GUNU-227583 format. One record per atom (N, C-alpha, C): residue number from 1; x, y, z. Coordinates in nm, 2 decimals. Example, Ala and Ser with C-alpha at 12.3 -4.5 7.8 and 13.67 -1.06 7.14 Angstrom:
<rs>
i	px	py	pz
1	1.32	-0.57	0.78
1	1.23	-0.45	0.78
1	1.32	-0.33	0.78
2	1.28	-0.22	0.71
2	1.37	-0.11	0.71
2	1.29	0.00	0.79
</rs>
This chain:
<rs>
i	px	py	pz
1	6.31	6.43	13.96
1	6.30	6.35	13.84
1	6.31	6.44	13.72
2	6.35	6.38	13.61
2	6.36	6.46	13.48
2	6.32	6.37	13.37
3	6.22	6.42	13.29
3	6.18	6.35	13.17
3	6.29	6.35	13.07
4	6.32	6.23	13.02
4	6.43	6.22	12.91
4	6.37	6.24	12.78
5	6.25	6.18	12.75
5	6.18	6.20	12.62
5	6.05	6.13	12.63
6	5.96	6.17	12.54
6	5.83	6.10	12.53
6	5.86	5.97	12.46
7	5.83	5.86	12.53
7	5.87	5.73	12.48
7	5.77	5.66	12.38
8	5.64	5.66	12.42
8	5.55	5.60	12.34
8	5.41	5.66	12.36
9	5.32	5.62	12.27
9	5.18	5.66	12.28
9	5.10	5.53	12.26
10	4.99	5.52	12.33
10	4.90	5.40	12.32
10	4.76	5.45	12.28
11	4.71	5.40	12.17
11	4.58	5.44	12.12
11	4.48	5.32	12.13
12	4.36	5.34	12.18
12	4.25	5.25	12.16
12	4.19	5.28	12.02
13	4.18	5.17	11.94
13	4.13	5.20	11.80
13	4.01	5.11	11.78
14	3.93	5.15	11.68
14	3.81	5.08	11.64
14	3.85	4.95	11.57
15	3.94	4.97	11.47
15	3.97	4.85	11.38
15	4.13	4.85	11.37
16	4.19	4.74	11.43
16	4.33	4.73	11.43
16	4.39	4.73	11.29
17	4.33	4.65	11.20
17	4.39	4.64	11.06
17	4.39	4.78	10.99
18	4.28	4.85	11.01
18	4.27	4.98	10.95
18	4.37	5.08	11.00
19	4.39	5.07	11.13
19	4.49	5.16	11.20
19	4.64	5.12	11.15
20	4.66	4.99	11.14
20	4.79	4.94	11.10
20	4.82	4.98	10.95
21	4.71	4.98	10.87
21	4.73	5.03	10.73
21	4.78	5.17	10.73
22	4.73	5.25	10.82
22	4.78	5.39	10.83
22	4.92	5.40	10.89
23	4.93	5.36	11.02
23	5.06	5.38	11.09
23	5.18	5.29	11.03
24	5.15	5.17	10.99
24	5.25	5.09	10.94
24	5.28	5.11	10.79
25	5.17	5.10	10.71
25	5.19	5.11	10.56
25	5.20	5.25	10.51
26	5.14	5.35	10.57
26	5.15	5.48	10.52
26	5.26	5.56	10.59
27	5.25	5.57	10.72
27	5.34	5.65	10.80
27	5.48	5.58	10.81
28	5.49	5.45	10.81
28	5.62	5.38	10.80
28	5.67	5.32	10.92
29	5.59	5.31	11.03
29	5.63	5.23	11.15
29	5.65	5.09	11.11
30	5.74	5.02	11.18
30	5.76	4.87	11.16
30	5.68	4.80	11.27
31	5.60	4.70	11.23
31	5.53	4.62	11.33
31	5.62	4.52	11.40
32	5.63	4.53	11.53
32	5.71	4.44	11.61
32	5.64	4.31	11.63
33	5.51	4.31	11.66
33	5.43	4.19	11.68
33	5.30	4.23	11.75
34	5.22	4.12	11.78
34	5.09	4.13	11.83
34	5.08	4.07	11.97
35	4.99	4.13	12.05
35	4.96	4.08	12.19
35	4.81	4.08	12.21
36	4.77	4.04	12.32
36	4.62	4.04	12.36
36	4.54	3.96	12.25
37	4.59	3.84	12.23
37	4.52	3.75	12.13
37	4.50	3.82	12.00
38	4.61	3.89	11.95
38	4.61	3.95	11.82
38	4.53	4.08	11.82
39	4.48	4.13	11.93
39	4.39	4.25	11.93
39	4.48	4.38	11.95
40	4.61	4.37	11.96
40	4.69	4.48	11.98
40	4.82	4.46	11.91
41	4.88	4.57	11.86
41	5.01	4.56	11.78
41	5.10	4.67	11.83
42	5.23	4.63	11.85
42	5.34	4.72	11.89
42	5.41	4.76	11.76
43	5.44	4.89	11.75
43	5.52	4.94	11.63
43	5.63	5.03	11.68
44	5.74	5.03	11.59
44	5.85	5.11	11.63
44	5.91	5.18	11.50
45	5.98	5.29	11.52
45	6.05	5.35	11.41
45	6.20	5.31	11.42
46	6.23	5.23	11.52
46	6.37	5.18	11.54
46	6.44	5.26	11.65
47	6.38	5.37	11.70
47	6.45	5.45	11.81
47	6.44	5.38	11.94
48	6.33	5.32	11.97
48	6.31	5.25	12.09
48	6.22	5.12	12.07
49	6.20	5.04	12.17
49	6.13	4.91	12.16
49	5.99	4.93	12.10
50	5.92	5.03	12.14
50	5.79	5.07	12.07
50	5.76	5.21	12.10
51	5.72	5.28	11.99
51	5.68	5.42	12.01
51	5.53	5.43	12.00
52	5.47	5.32	11.95
52	5.32	5.32	11.93
52	5.27	5.18	11.96
53	5.16	5.18	12.04
53	5.09	5.06	12.06
53	4.94	5.08	12.03
54	4.88	5.00	11.94
54	4.74	5.01	11.90
54	4.67	4.89	11.96
55	4.56	4.93	12.03
55	4.47	4.82	12.10
55	4.33	4.84	12.04
56	4.28	4.73	11.98
56	4.15	4.73	11.92
56	4.04	4.71	12.02
57	3.95	4.81	12.03
57	3.84	4.80	12.12
57	3.70	4.79	12.05
58	3.70	4.81	11.92
58	3.58	4.80	11.84
58	3.48	4.92	11.87
59	3.36	4.89	11.87
59	3.25	4.99	11.89
59	3.22	4.99	12.04
60	3.30	5.07	12.12
60	3.28	5.08	12.26
60	3.19	5.20	12.29
61	3.11	5.19	12.40
61	3.02	5.30	12.43
61	3.08	5.43	12.47
62	3.21	5.42	12.52
62	3.27	5.54	12.56
62	3.25	5.57	12.71
63	3.30	5.68	12.76
63	3.28	5.71	12.90
63	3.13	5.71	12.94
64	3.09	5.67	13.05
64	3.17	5.65	13.17
64	3.22	5.51	13.19
65	3.21	5.42	13.09
65	3.26	5.28	13.10
65	3.41	5.27	13.12
66	3.48	5.38	13.09
66	3.62	5.37	13.10
66	3.70	5.36	12.97
67	3.67	5.26	12.90
67	3.74	5.24	12.77
67	3.67	5.31	12.66
68	3.75	5.38	12.58
68	3.69	5.45	12.47
68	3.80	5.45	12.36
69	3.76	5.48	12.24
69	3.86	5.50	12.14
69	3.94	5.63	12.16
70	4.06	5.63	12.12
70	4.15	5.75	12.14
70	4.27	5.72	12.23
71	4.32	5.82	12.29
71	4.44	5.81	12.37
71	4.41	5.72	12.49
72	4.50	5.62	12.51
72	4.50	5.54	12.63
72	4.60	5.60	12.73
73	4.73	5.60	12.70
73	4.82	5.67	12.78
73	4.94	5.71	12.71
74	5.02	5.80	12.77
74	5.15	5.83	12.71
74	5.26	5.77	12.80
75	5.38	5.74	12.74
75	5.49	5.69	12.82
75	5.60	5.78	12.82
76	5.66	5.82	12.93
76	5.77	5.91	12.94
76	5.88	5.84	13.01
77	5.99	5.84	12.94
77	6.12	5.78	13.00
77	6.17	5.88	13.10
78	6.20	5.82	13.22
78	6.25	5.91	13.33
78	6.38	5.87	13.38
79	6.45	5.78	13.31
79	6.59	5.75	13.36
79	6.64	5.62	13.29
80	6.74	5.57	13.35
80	6.81	5.46	13.28
80	6.83	5.34	13.37
81	6.77	5.34	13.50
81	6.79	5.23	13.59
81	6.66	5.22	13.68
82	6.66	5.11	13.75
82	6.55	5.09	13.85
82	6.57	5.20	13.96
83	6.69	5.24	13.99
83	6.71	5.34	14.10
83	6.65	5.47	14.05
84	6.65	5.50	13.92
84	6.59	5.62	13.87
84	6.44	5.61	13.89
85	6.38	5.49	13.86
85	6.24	5.47	13.88
85	6.20	5.48	14.02
86	6.28	5.43	14.11
86	6.25	5.44	14.26
86	6.25	5.59	14.30
87	6.35	5.67	14.24
87	6.35	5.81	14.27
87	6.22	5.88	14.22
88	6.18	5.84	14.10
88	6.05	5.90	14.05
88	5.94	5.86	14.14
89	5.93	5.74	14.19
89	5.83	5.70	14.28
89	5.83	5.78	14.40
90	5.95	5.80	14.46
90	5.96	5.88	14.58
90	5.91	6.03	14.56
91	5.95	6.08	14.44
91	5.91	6.22	14.40
91	5.76	6.23	14.40
92	5.69	6.13	14.34
92	5.55	6.13	14.32
92	5.48	6.12	14.46
93	5.54	6.03	14.55
93	5.48	6.01	14.68
93	5.49	6.14	14.76
94	5.61	6.21	14.75
94	5.63	6.34	14.82
94	5.53	6.44	14.77
95	5.50	6.44	14.64
95	5.41	6.53	14.58
95	5.26	6.50	14.61
96	5.24	6.38	14.67
96	5.10	6.34	14.70
96	5.02	6.29	14.58
97	5.10	6.24	14.48
97	5.04	6.19	14.35
97	5.02	6.04	14.36
98	4.90	5.99	14.36
98	4.88	5.84	14.37
98	4.93	5.77	14.25
99	5.00	5.65	14.28
99	5.04	5.56	14.17
99	4.94	5.46	14.16
100	4.88	5.44	14.04
100	4.77	5.35	14.01
100	4.82	5.21	13.97
101	4.95	5.20	13.94
101	5.00	5.07	13.90
101	5.15	5.07	13.88
102	5.21	4.95	13.89
102	5.35	4.93	13.86
102	5.37	4.80	13.79
103	5.44	4.80	13.67
103	5.45	4.69	13.59
103	5.59	4.66	13.54
104	5.62	4.54	13.53
104	5.75	4.49	13.46
104	5.71	4.44	13.32
105	5.76	4.51	13.22
105	5.72	4.48	13.08
105	5.84	4.40	13.01
106	5.93	4.35	13.09
106	6.05	4.28	13.04
106	6.15	4.37	12.98
107	6.11	4.45	12.88
107	6.21	4.55	12.82
107	6.21	4.68	12.90
108	6.11	4.71	12.98
108	6.10	4.83	13.05
108	6.02	4.80	13.18
109	6.04	4.90	13.28
109	5.96	4.89	13.40
109	5.90	5.02	13.43
110	5.77	5.01	13.48
110	5.69	5.13	13.47
110	5.61	5.16	13.60
111	5.58	5.29	13.62
111	5.48	5.34	13.71
111	5.37	5.40	13.63
112	5.25	5.39	13.68
112	5.13	5.45	13.62
112	5.06	5.54	13.71
113	5.02	5.66	13.66
113	4.95	5.76	13.74
113	4.86	5.83	13.64
114	4.78	5.93	13.70
114	4.69	6.01	13.62
114	4.73	6.16	13.64
115	4.72	6.23	13.53
115	4.74	6.37	13.54
115	4.62	6.44	13.59
116	4.62	6.57	13.62
116	4.50	6.64	13.68
116	4.37	6.63	13.60
117	4.39	6.60	13.47
117	4.27	6.58	13.39
117	4.22	6.44	13.37
118	4.29	6.35	13.44
118	4.25	6.21	13.43
118	4.32	6.13	13.32
119	4.41	6.19	13.25
119	4.49	6.12	13.14
119	4.59	6.03	13.21
120	4.60	5.90	13.16
120	4.70	5.81	13.22
120	4.84	5.84	13.17
121	4.93	5.84	13.26
121	5.07	5.87	13.23
121	5.16	5.75	13.28
122	5.24	5.70	13.19
122	5.34	5.59	13.23
122	5.47	5.65	13.24
123	5.54	5.64	13.36
123	5.68	5.68	13.37
123	5.76	5.55	13.37
124	5.86	5.55	13.29
124	5.93	5.42	13.27
124	6.08	5.44	13.26
125	6.15	5.32	13.28
125	6.29	5.31	13.25
125	6.31	5.18	13.17
126	6.40	5.18	13.07
126	6.43	5.06	13.00
126	6.52	4.97	13.08
127	6.50	4.84	13.06
127	6.59	4.75	13.13
127	6.73	4.75	13.07
128	6.83	4.78	13.14
128	6.96	4.81	13.08
128	7.02	4.69	13.00
129	7.00	4.57	13.05
129	7.07	4.45	12.98
129	6.98	4.39	12.88
130	6.86	4.45	12.85
130	6.76	4.39	12.76
130	6.79	4.45	12.62
131	6.83	4.36	12.53
131	6.86	4.41	12.39
131	6.74	4.38	12.30
132	6.64	4.47	12.31
132	6.52	4.45	12.23
132	6.54	4.46	12.08
133	6.65	4.52	12.03
133	6.68	4.52	11.89
133	6.72	4.38	11.84
134	6.79	4.31	11.93
134	6.83	4.17	11.90
134	6.71	4.07	11.91
135	6.62	4.10	12.01
135	6.51	4.02	12.04
135	6.38	4.10	12.05
136	6.33	4.15	11.93
136	6.21	4.23	11.93
136	6.09	4.17	11.99
137	6.08	4.04	11.99
137	5.96	3.97	12.05
137	5.96	3.99	12.20
138	6.07	4.03	12.26
138	6.07	4.06	12.41
138	5.97	4.16	12.44
139	5.94	4.25	12.35
139	5.84	4.36	12.37
139	5.70	4.30	12.40
140	5.68	4.18	12.35
140	5.55	4.12	12.36
140	5.53	4.02	12.48
141	5.63	4.02	12.56
141	5.63	3.93	12.68
141	5.51	3.97	12.77
142	5.46	3.87	12.84
142	5.35	3.90	12.94
142	5.39	4.00	13.04
143	5.30	4.09	13.08
143	5.33	4.19	13.18
143	5.33	4.13	13.32
144	5.43	4.16	13.40
144	5.44	4.11	13.53
144	5.43	4.22	13.63
145	5.39	4.19	13.76
145	5.39	4.30	13.86
145	5.53	4.34	13.89
146	5.55	4.47	13.92
146	5.67	4.53	13.96
146	5.67	4.57	14.11
147	5.77	4.53	14.18
147	5.78	4.56	14.32
147	5.90	4.65	14.34
148	5.89	4.77	14.38
148	6.00	4.86	14.41
148	6.02	4.88	14.56
</rs>
């Protein structure tokens, strides 16, 4: 497998509107839309369907409960087709790295795993025929299970 580029970063944030003020209004990302009953926002610079996802968690107690403010996961593009994702899955299995989840996000398809320090990593491919620029709301479609 070969990483193509860092695709996106997901942050758990205390206050979604405050974070949007910074990333959208100051830094200049474009808001694509909201998910999770308005508690999360997807943003893009235009390079890909989303480079940043902000998920509001409020005042959470932090570890060991699991959810805390800060980094949720990073997304790394590993190819251009489902065959590339299948190859990545086989590479992970051969290396003995457990896969914690597989998802179809409509615009992309993903494997989830954890690095040696417990950080979540998403390895993904974009869906070739999905034109997210023509239909940016596709980024907000419900997540479906992925079977490889």
